[in-house]
C-alpha positions as CSV (number, residue, x, y, z in Angstrom):
1,M,-17.3,-44.9,-8.6
2,R,-20.1,-45.8,-6.2
3,Y,-21.5,-42.4,-6.7
4,L,-23.0,-43.3,-10.1
5,V,-24.4,-46.5,-8.9
6,A,-25.9,-44.9,-5.8
7,C,-27.2,-42.0,-7.8
8,L,-28.7,-44.3,-10.4
9,A,-30.3,-46.6,-7.9
10,A,-31.5,-43.7,-5.8
11,L,-32.8,-41.8,-8.7
12,S,-34.4,-44.9,-10.0
13,T,-36.7,-44.8,-7.1
14,I,-37.9,-41.3,-7.9
15,A,-39.2,-39.5,-10.9
16,P,-40.6,-36.1,-11.8
17,T,-44.2,-36.0,-10.6
18,S,-45.7,-35.9,-14.1
19,A,-43.8,-39.0,-15.2
20,L,-45.5,-41.5,-13.0
21,D,-48.9,-42.1,-11.6
22,P,-49.6,-40.5,-8.2
23,N,-49.2,-43.7,-6.3
24,A,-45.7,-44.5,-7.7
25,F,-44.0,-42.8,-4.8
26,L,-45.9,-45.0,-2.3
27,R,-44.9,-48.1,-4.2
28,M,-41.2,-47.1,-4.2
29,D,-41.3,-47.0,-0.4
30,A,-42.6,-50.6,-0.5
31,V,-39.8,-51.5,-2.9
32,L,-37.2,-50.1,-0.5
33,A,-38.8,-52.0,2.4
34,D,-38.6,-55.4,0.6
35,P,-35.0,-56.5,-0.2
36,A,-36.2,-59.1,-2.7
37,L,-38.3,-56.5,-4.6
38,F,-35.5,-54.0,-4.4
39,Q,-33.3,-56.6,-6.1
40,T,-35.9,-57.2,-8.8
41,Y,-35.8,-53.5,-9.6
42,L,-32.0,-53.4,-9.6
43,S,-31.9,-56.4,-11.9
44,C,-34.3,-54.6,-14.2
45,F,-32.1,-51.5,-14.3
46,V,-29.0,-53.5,-15.2
47,D,-30.8,-55.5,-17.9
48,E,-30.5,-58.8,-16.0
49,G,-34.2,-59.3,-15.2
50,E,-37.7,-58.5,-16.1
51,C,-39.0,-55.0,-15.2
52,P,-42.1,-54.4,-13.2
53,P,-44.3,-51.7,-14.8
54,D,-42.9,-48.9,-12.6
55,G,-39.4,-50.3,-13.2
56,Q,-39.8,-49.9,-16.9
57,M,-40.8,-46.3,-16.6
58,L,-38.1,-45.5,-14.1
59,K,-35.5,-47.2,-16.3
60,K,-36.5,-45.0,-19.2
61,L,-36.3,-41.9,-16.9
62,L,-32.9,-42.7,-15.3
63,P,-30.7,-41.0,-17.9
64,E,-32.8,-37.8,-17.6
65,L,-32.9,-37.9,-13.8
66,I,-29.2,-38.3,-13.7
67,A,-28.4,-35.7,-16.3
68,T,-30.7,-33.1,-14.6
69,R,-29.7,-34.3,-11.1
70,C,-33.3,-34.7,-10.2
71,N,-34.0,-31.0,-10.3
72,K,-37.8,-31.7,-10.7
73,C,-38.0,-34.1,-7.8
74,T,-40.1,-33.3,-4.8
75,E,-38.8,-33.4,-1.2
76,N,-40.5,-36.8,-0.7
77,E,-38.8,-38.2,-3.8
78,R,-35.4,-36.9,-2.6
79,R,-36.0,-38.7,0.8
80,T,-36.8,-41.9,-1.1
81,A,-33.6,-41.4,-3.1
82,C,-31.6,-41.0,0.1
83,N,-33.1,-44.2,1.5
84,A,-32.2,-46.0,-1.8
85,I,-28.6,-44.8,-1.6
86,M,-28.3,-46.1,1.9
87,M,-29.5,-49.5,0.8
88,L,-27.1,-49.5,-2.2
89,E,-24.2,-48.8,0.1
90,Q,-24.7,-52.2,1.7
91,P,-22.1,-54.8,0.6
92,Q,-24.7,-57.2,-1.0
93,Y,-25.4,-54.6,-3.7
94,A,-21.7,-53.9,-4.7
95,R,-22.0,-55.7,-8.0
96,E,-25.2,-53.8,-8.9
97,W,-23.5,-50.5,-8.0
98,Q,-20.7,-51.2,-10.5
99,K,-23.1,-52.3,-13.2
100,L,-25.3,-49.2,-12.8
101,Q,-22.2,-47.0,-13.1
102,Q,-21.0,-48.7,-16.2
103,I,-24.4,-48.4,-17.8
104,Y,-25.6,-44.9,-16.7
105,D,-22.4,-42.9,-16.0
106,P,-19.4,-44.7,-17.6
107,R,-17.3,-41.5,-17.5
108,G,-18.1,-40.8,-13.9
109,V,-19.3,-37.2,-14.5
110,N,-21.9,-37.3,-11.8
111,Y,-19.6,-38.6,-9.0
112,A,-19.1,-35.3,-7.2
113,Y,-22.8,-34.5,-7.2
114,L,-23.7,-37.8,-5.7
115,N,-21.3,-37.3,-2.8
116,R,-22.9,-33.9,-2.1
117,F,-26.3,-35.4,-2.3
118,K,-25.3,-38.1,0.2
119,S,-23.9,-35.5,2.5
120,A,-27.2,-33.6,2.3
121,C,-29.1,-36.8,3.1
122,A,-27.1,-37.2,6.2
123,S,-27.7,-33.7,7.3
124,M,-31.4,-33.9,6.7
125,D,-31.7,-37.1,8.7
126,Y,-33.9,-38.9,6.0
127,A,-33.1,-42.3,7.2
């Protein structure tokens, strides 16, 4: 269940290189470093708050990123996704995890993939 939410949140911090401007990746690192800003993005993704410009773009890309399992993502974008997953696994984001899953993967079809991705994150020592 948490797979989808983690995947969504993680993938929400990344996007195919052509989808965002070149500085978007750097801004995502800043989002992950600021819990309040991270919460703003999560609220955007679950339709409970306003979306920053990058948040709007990422929200539109989430369904594609999840469906394609981020196959166009760079290594740096995958590292950012790993860091986002680690944040989402913290207890204070449990509600957002559930909402993300309900919105973006209600049937849980991506659960197994997220678990494999999380294992890969641990083995690559991205944190």
